[in-house]
C-alpha positions in Angstrom: 25.4 -25.7 -3.1 26.9 -24.3 -6.3 25.2 -21.0 -7.0 26.0 -21.5 -10.7 23.5 -24.3 -10.9 20.7 -21.9 -9.8 21.9 -19.4 -12.4 21.8 -22.1 -15.1 18.3 -23.2 -14.1 17.0 -19.7 -14.3 18.5 -19.1 -17.8 17.2 -22.5 -18.9 13.7 -21.8 -17.7 13.6 -18.2 -19.1 15.6 -19.0 -22.3 17.0 -15.5 -22.0 20.1 -14.2 -20.3 18.5 -10.8 -19.8 15.3 -12.1 -18.2 17.4 -14.4 -15.9 19.6 -11.5 -14.9 16.5 -9.5 -13.8 15.0 -12.4 -11.9 18.1 -13.4 -10.0 19.1 -10.4 -9.6 22.5 -10.2 -11.4 23.9 -8.2 -14.2 23.8 -9.9 -17.6 27.6 -10.2 -17.8 27.6 -11.9 -14.4 25.0 -14.4 -15.6 27.0 -15.1 -18.8 30.2 -15.5 -16.7 28.5 -18.2 -14.5 27.2 -20.1 -17.6 30.6 -19.9 -19.3 32.3 -21.3 -16.1 29.9 -24.3 -16.1 30.6 -24.9 -19.8 34.4 -24.8 -19.3 34.3 -27.0 -16.2 32.2 -29.8 -17.9 33.5 -29.1 -21.5 30.0 -28.9 -22.9 27.9 -26.3 -24.7 24.6 -25.6 -22.8 22.9 -23.1 -25.2 22.8 -22.3 -28.9 21.5 -19.2 -30.6 18.4 -19.4 -32.7 18.0 -15.9 -34.3 17.4 -13.5 -31.4 16.6 -16.3 -29.0 18.6 -19.1 -27.3 17.7 -22.8 -26.9 19.1 -25.6 -24.8 21.4 -28.0 -26.5 21.0 -31.7 -25.9 23.8 -31.5 -23.3 22.0 -28.5 -21.8 18.7 -30.5 -21.5 20.5 -33.3 -19.8 22.4 -30.9 -17.5 19.1 -29.2 -16.5 17.7 -32.6 -15.4 20.7 -33.2 -13.1 20.8 -29.6 -11.8 17.1 -29.7 -10.8 17.6 -33.1 -9.0 20.6 -31.7 -7.1 18.8 -28.5 -6.1 15.7 -30.5 -5.0 17.8 -33.0 -3.0 19.7 -30.1 -1.3 16.4 -28.4 -0.3 15.1 -31.7 1.1 18.3 -32.1 3.1 18.1 -28.6 4.5 14.4 -28.9 5.3 15.0 -32.2 7.2 17.9 -30.9 9.4 16.6 -27.4 10.0 13.4 -28.9 11.4 15.5 -31.0 13.9 16.6 -27.8 15.8 14.5 -27.6 18.9 16.2 -25.3 21.4 16.2 -21.7 20.2 16.9 -18.5 22.1 14.1 -16.1 22.9 16.1 -13.0 21.9 18.9 -12.3 19.5 20.7 -9.0 18.7 22.4 -9.0 15.4 24.0 -6.2 13.3 24.2 -5.7 9.5 25.9 -3.1 7.4 23.7 -0.7 5.4 23.0 -2.5 2.1 22.4 -5.8 3.9 20.2 -4.3 6.6 18.0 -2.4 4.2 17.6 -4.8 1.3 18.5 -8.4 2.3 18.1 -9.3 6.0 14.6 -8.0 6.7 12.9 -10.4 4.3 15.1 -13.3 5.6 14.1 -12.5 9.2 10.5 -12.4 8.2 10.9 -15.9 6.7 12.7 -17.1 9.9 10.0 -15.7 12.1 7.3 -17.6 10.2 9.2 -20.8 10.9 10.4 -20.0 14.4 8.0 -17.4 15.9 9.4 -17.9 19.5 12.7 -16.1 18.6 12.7 -12.3 18.7 15.3 -10.1 17.0 16.8 -6.7 17.2 18.6 -5.6 14.0 21.3 -2.9 14.3 22.2 -1.0 11.1 25.6 0.5 10.9 28.8 0.5 8.8 30.9 -2.7 8.7 33.7 -1.4 11.0 31.2 -0.4 13.7 29.4 -3.8 13.4 32.7 -5.6 13.9 33.6 -3.4 16.9 30.2 -4.1 18.5 30.6 -7.9 18.0 34.1 -7.8 19.5 32.8 -5.9 22.5 29.9 -8.4 23.0 27.2 -5.8 22.2 26.0 -8.0 19.2 25.7 -11.7 19.0 26.9 -11.8 15.4 26.5 -9.8 12.2 26.6 -9.6 8.4 28.9 -7.1 6.7 30.0 -5.9 3.2 33.5 -7.0 2.5 36.0 -8.5 4.8 38.4 -6.5 7.0 40.5 -9.5 8.1 40.3 -8.7 11.8 42.2 -11.6 13.4 39.9 -11.4 16.4 36.8 -12.1 14.4 35.8 -15.0 12.2 34.2 -14.6 8.8 32.1 -16.9 6.6 30.9 -15.9 3.1 27.2 -15.4 2.7 26.9 -14.3 -0.9 28.2 -11.9 -3.5 26.8 -8.4 -4.0 27.3 -6.7 -7.3 27.5 -2.9 -7.9 25.7 -2.0 -11.2 25.5 1.1 -13.2 22.0 2.4 -13.3 20.0 5.3 -14.7 16.4 6.3 -15.3 14.6 3.8 -17.6 14.9 4.7 -21.2 17.7 7.2 -20.6 20.5 5.1 -22.2 21.5 2.2 -24.3 21.8 -1.1 -22.3 25.5 -1.4 -22.8 28.6 0.8 -22.9 32.4 0.4 -23.0 34.4 1.3 -20.0 36.0 4.4 -21.5 32.5 5.8 -22.2 32.0 6.0 -18.4 34.0 9.3 -18.2 31.4 10.9 -20.5 28.5 10.3 -18.2 27.2 12.5 -15.4 27.6 10.4 -12.2 26.1 10.5 -8.8 28.6 9.1 -6.2 28.4 8.2 -2.5 30.4 10.3 0.0 34.1 9.9 0.7 34.6 7.0 3.1 31.6 5.0 1.7 32.4 1.3 1.1 30.5 1.4 -2.2 32.6 4.3 -3.4 35.9 2.7 -2.2 35.1 -0.5 -4.1 34.1 1.4 -7.2 37.3 3.5 -7.3 39.5 0.6 -6.6 38.0 -1.4 -9.4 38.2 1.4 -11.9 41.8 2.0 -11.0 42.6 -1.7 -11.5 41.2 -1.3 -15.0 43.4 1.7 -15.7 40.7 4.3 -15.4 41.5 7.1 -12.9 38.4 8.0 -10.7 39.5 11.6 -11.1 38.4 11.5 -14.8 34.8 10.8 -13.8 32.2 13.6 -14.2 30.6 13.9 -10.8 27.3 15.7 -11.0 26.3 15.1 -7.3 27.4 13.4 -4.1 24.7 11.9 -1.9 24.9 10.1 1.3 22.5 7.2 0.8 21.3 4.7 -1.8 17.7 5.8 -1.4 18.5 9.4 -2.1 20.6 8.4 -5.1 17.8 6.4 -6.6 15.3 9.2 -6.2 17.7 11.7 -7.7 18.2 9.5 -10.8 14.5 9.4 -11.4 14.5 13.2 -12.0 17.7 13.6 -13.9 19.8 12.2 -16.8 22.5 11.0 -14.3 24.0 7.6 -13.6 25.1 5.9 -10.4 26.6 2.7 -9.1 24.4 1.0 -6.6 24.0 -2.5 -5.1 21.8 -4.7 -7.4 19.9 -5.7 -4.3 18.8 -2.1 -3.8 17.0 -1.7 -7.2 14.9 -4.9 -7.5 11.6 -3.1 -7.2 12.7 -0.2 -9.5 13.7 -2.8 -12.2 10.4 -4.6 -11.9 8.4 -1.4 -12.3 10.6 -0.1 -15.1 11.8 2.9 -13.2 15.5 2.3 -13.5 17.6 0.3 -15.9 21.0 -1.4 -15.7 23.7 -0.2 -18.1 26.2 -3.1 -18.5 29.8 -2.2 -19.0 31.7 -4.5 -21.5 33.8 -7.1 -19.7 33.8 -5.3 -16.4 32.0 -6.2 -13.2 32.0 -4.7 -9.7 31.4 -7.3 -7.1 32.0 -7.5 -3.3 31.5 -10.4 -0.9 29.0 -10.3 2.0 30.0 -12.1 5.1 28.6 -13.5 8.3 30.9 -12.3 11.1 31.3 -13.4 14.7 33.8 -13.3 17.5 36.8 -15.7 17.1 35.9 -19.0 18.8 32.1 -18.2 18.9 30.1 -21.4 18.6 26.4 -21.7 18.7 23.9 -24.2 17.3 21.6 -21.3 16.7 24.2 -19.4 14.8 24.8 -22.4 12.6 21.1 -22.7 12.1 20.5 -19.1 11.1 23.4 -19.2 8.7 22.0 -22.3 6.9 18.5 -20.8 7.0 19.6 -17.5 5.5 21.6 -19.2 2.7 18.8 -21.6 1.9 16.0 -19.0 2.1 17.9 -16.5 -0.1 18.6 -19.2 -2.8 15.0 -20.3 -2.8 13.9 -16.8 -3.7 16.0 -17.0 -6.8 
C-alpha cells in the first residue's frame, strides 16, 4: 500500500495541508512532498489555491475516488487473510527501541490483543543495538528498531518512517524558519550517543550547518523530560513526531517547520537471519495495517 495515497486522502478530506499534517502525524513539508510526488508521477495537479484555502481540481476529485477504492480494497484483503490465521503462540517476547516502545507499539499491541486475546506479550524497551544483540542471542523473538545497522546476521523489513521535528511551547514562535536561523535558537538536545542526536547532527552537517554552531541550553536524557522542559522555557528541541501527538492536540507544543529541510529515519522490523514464522508475518501485516488505519 502506497502511504502517499493515505496522505492525499487526508489532505483531500481536510482541504488543508496543516490540518492533514496534524492528523497524520507528519510535518507540513513532508505532507507537501508526498502530494508533489503524486502529482509528478501522474502528471496532474491535485489541488488549486482559492484565497487562503485549497480545493480539489477535477483531476484531484477523480484521483480521490480511485484512492479510496484502492484503500478500501486493500483493507478488505487484509481483513480476509488476517482472519484466516488460526494457530497463534501463547506467549511472545519482542523488543523495541525507545521511541517505538513508548509511542507506537503499545497501542498496536492493544489492537492485536482485542483481535487475538489468546496471545500474551512481553515488550522489552532498550536501544537499537541492544535489541539486535538480544535477537541474535535468541533472547527475543523479533523486534522493532530505529534505523538500520546492516548487521549481516539479522534481517530487516521497513515498518514506517519516523520524522524528527523542531518543537517549542505553543505560541512561542512563528510556524516556519530558515535553516540558518536555527543557530539563533536555544536548543535542548539528547545526550551524546543518542540515536536522535546522531541523526540530527548528521542531517545538519549534510546541509552545511555545523552542529557546533548550535546554542545548546540543556542536555536531557529522555524525550519525556525534554517535552516537560519545553513547557516551562522558551527553548526548542528536535523530537519524534510520534512523541508529541497529545501535546499538539491540546495545544501545548507547536511544530516549527524548517524551509526545505526534513529529518526522517526509517523504523524496521528486525529478526534473526533465516527466521521464518507465520505468526511473525501475521503481526507485521497487522501492525502495518493497524497503523495505517489510525491515520
